[in-house]
C-alpha positions in Angstrom: -2.4 -7.2 29.7 -6.1 -6.5 29.4 -7.9 -6.8 26.1 -11.2 -4.9 26.6 -13.7 -6.4 24.1 -16.5 -4.2 22.8 -20.1 -5.6 22.9 -20.1 -6.0 19.1 -16.8 -8.1 19.3 -18.1 -10.2 22.2 -21.3 -11.0 20.1 -19.1 -11.8 17.1 -17.0 -14.2 19.1 -20.1 -15.6 20.8 -18.5 -15.0 24.2 -20.2 -14.2 27.5 -19.7 -10.8 28.9 -16.1 -10.8 30.5 -15.5 -9.4 33.9 -13.8 -6.1 34.7 -10.0 -6.6 34.9 -7.9 -6.0 37.9 -6.6 -2.4 38.3 -3.8 -1.9 35.9 -1.7 0.7 34.1 -3.8 1.7 31.1 -0.7 1.5 28.9 -1.1 -2.3 29.2 -4.9 -2.1 28.3 -6.3 -2.2 24.9 -9.8 -1.8 23.5 -10.6 -4.4 20.7 -13.5 -3.9 18.2 -14.7 -5.4 15.1 -15.5 -3.1 12.2 -16.4 -3.6 8.6 -13.7 -1.6 6.5 -13.6 -1.6 2.7 -15.9 -4.6 2.5 -13.9 -6.8 5.0 -14.0 -7.7 8.6 -11.3 -5.8 10.6 -9.9 -5.8 14.1 -9.3 -2.4 15.5 -7.1 -2.4 18.6 -6.6 0.9 20.4 -4.4 1.4 23.4 -6.6 2.7 26.3 -3.9 5.2 27.6 -2.5 6.8 24.5 -4.9 5.9 21.7 -2.2 4.2 19.5 -4.2 2.1 17.0 -3.4 -1.1 15.2 -5.7 -2.3 12.4 -6.0 -5.8 10.9 -8.2 -6.0 7.8 -9.5 -9.2 6.2 -9.9 -11.2 9.4 -11.3 -14.6 8.5 -13.1 -17.0 10.9 -9.8 -18.8 11.7 -8.1 -15.5 12.6 -10.9 -14.5 15.1 -10.2 -18.0 16.8 -6.6 -16.8 17.2 -7.5 -13.3 18.4 -4.8 -13.0 21.1 -2.2 -14.1 18.6 -3.4 -11.7 15.8 -3.6 -8.9 18.3 0.1 -9.4 19.4 1.1 -9.6 15.7 -0.8 -6.4 15.1 0.9 -4.6 18.1 4.3 -5.9 17.0 3.9 -4.7 13.5 2.6 -1.3 14.7 5.6 -0.8 17.1 8.0 -1.9 14.5 6.6 0.5 11.9 7.2 3.3 14.4 10.8 2.4 14.8 10.8 0.3 18.0 13.1 -2.7 18.1 12.2 -6.3 18.6 13.8 -6.1 22.0 11.8 -3.1 23.1 8.6 -4.8 21.8 9.5 -8.0 23.8 10.1 -5.9 26.9 6.7 -4.3 26.5 4.9 -7.7 26.3 7.0 -9.1 29.2 6.0 -6.2 31.4 2.3 -6.5 30.4 1.9 -10.1 31.5 -0.4 -12.7 29.8 -3.3 -11.2 27.8 -6.8 -11.6 29.4 -10.2 -10.7 27.9 -12.0 -8.0 30.0 -14.7 -5.4 29.6 -13.7 -2.1 27.9 -11.9 0.5 30.2 -14.3 3.3 30.3 -16.0 6.0 28.3 -12.9 8.1 27.3 -10.8 5.1 25.9 -13.9 3.8 24.0 -14.7 7.3 22.8 -11.2 7.7 21.5 -11.3 4.4 19.7 -14.6 5.4 18.1 -13.1 8.8 17.0 -10.2 7.0 15.5 -12.4 4.6 13.7 -14.6 7.4 12.4 -11.5 9.1 11.0 -10.5 6.0 9.3 -13.5 6.0 7.0 -12.4 9.4 5.6 -9.2 7.9 4.4 -9.7 6.7 0.7 -6.4 4.7 0.4 -7.2 1.2 -0.5 -6.1 -1.6 1.9 -3.2 -3.8 1.1 -5.0 -7.1 0.4 -1.6 -9.0 0.8 -1.4 -8.3 4.5 -3.8 -8.3 7.5 -1.9 -5.4 9.2 -2.6 -2.2 7.4 0.7 -0.1 8.0 -0.4 3.0 5.9 -3.7 3.4 7.7 -2.3 2.9 11.1 0.4 5.4 10.6 -2.1 7.9 9.3 -4.4 7.3 12.3 -1.6 7.5 14.8 -1.0 11.1 13.6 -4.5 12.3 14.3 -4.5 15.0 17.0 -6.3 13.8 20.2 -6.3 14.1 24.0 -6.3 10.5 25.4 -7.1 9.6 28.9 -3.5 9.2 29.9 -2.5 12.8 28.9 -3.7 16.2 29.7 -2.6 17.9 26.4 -3.4 17.4 22.9 -0.9 15.6 20.6 -0.5 12.5 18.5 -0.9 8.9 19.5 2.5 8.1 18.2 4.1 10.8 20.5 2.0 9.5 23.4 3.2 6.0 22.8 6.8 7.1 22.9 6.1 9.0 26.3 4.6 5.9 27.7 7.5 3.7 26.5 9.9 6.1 28.2 7.7 6.3 31.3 7.9 2.6 32.0 11.6 2.4 31.1 11.6 0.6 27.9 13.2 3.5 26.0 15.3 6.4 27.4 14.8 9.7 25.8 14.9 8.4 22.2 15.9 10.9 19.7 12.9 12.1 17.7 13.1 11.9 13.9 11.6 15.2 12.8 10.1 13.4 9.7 8.6 10.6 11.7 5.2 12.4 11.8 5.1 13.0 8.2 3.1 10.7 5.9 3.9 10.7 2.2 0.6 10.5 0.1 0.9 9.1 -3.4 -1.9 8.8 -5.8 -2.7 5.4 -7.4 -0.8 2.3 -6.8 
């Protein structure tokens, strides 16, 4: 699995510029970026192929030192929130091999990541301070229409994720829940 670090994140981690990774299926490649969201440092990780996003808000210095672990926790939480089983998630990580830091994976994946992050700032819902992973924000952003690098048509990252999971054989024609793309908005907490 390739974790493409943006220049901002490389500087934050005080890392030298990583190399380009070996050619790989972009479904096993992610773009990782540091942002400031609602006054806290956050990790935004976006799949290079389908623009599925996971967001960890409130990252402390100790969390950045465990970046690969926090990334895996975020992806696991994101996949679980979309209805994937622990076995399917384990199969994804098994097929992806060990994570390695690389440069980002080109203009279109980085552009998709930037668009998703820009869209995030329009969402007034406060973060959940009890958790790093922000399920509400992720579910919202994964239902933003886009045309990621791995697909010709427009659709939602959550749908493209399902197509990718089916393409590599982790799931087989999973039945779509017609309500899975609906987000319930509630005022206040």
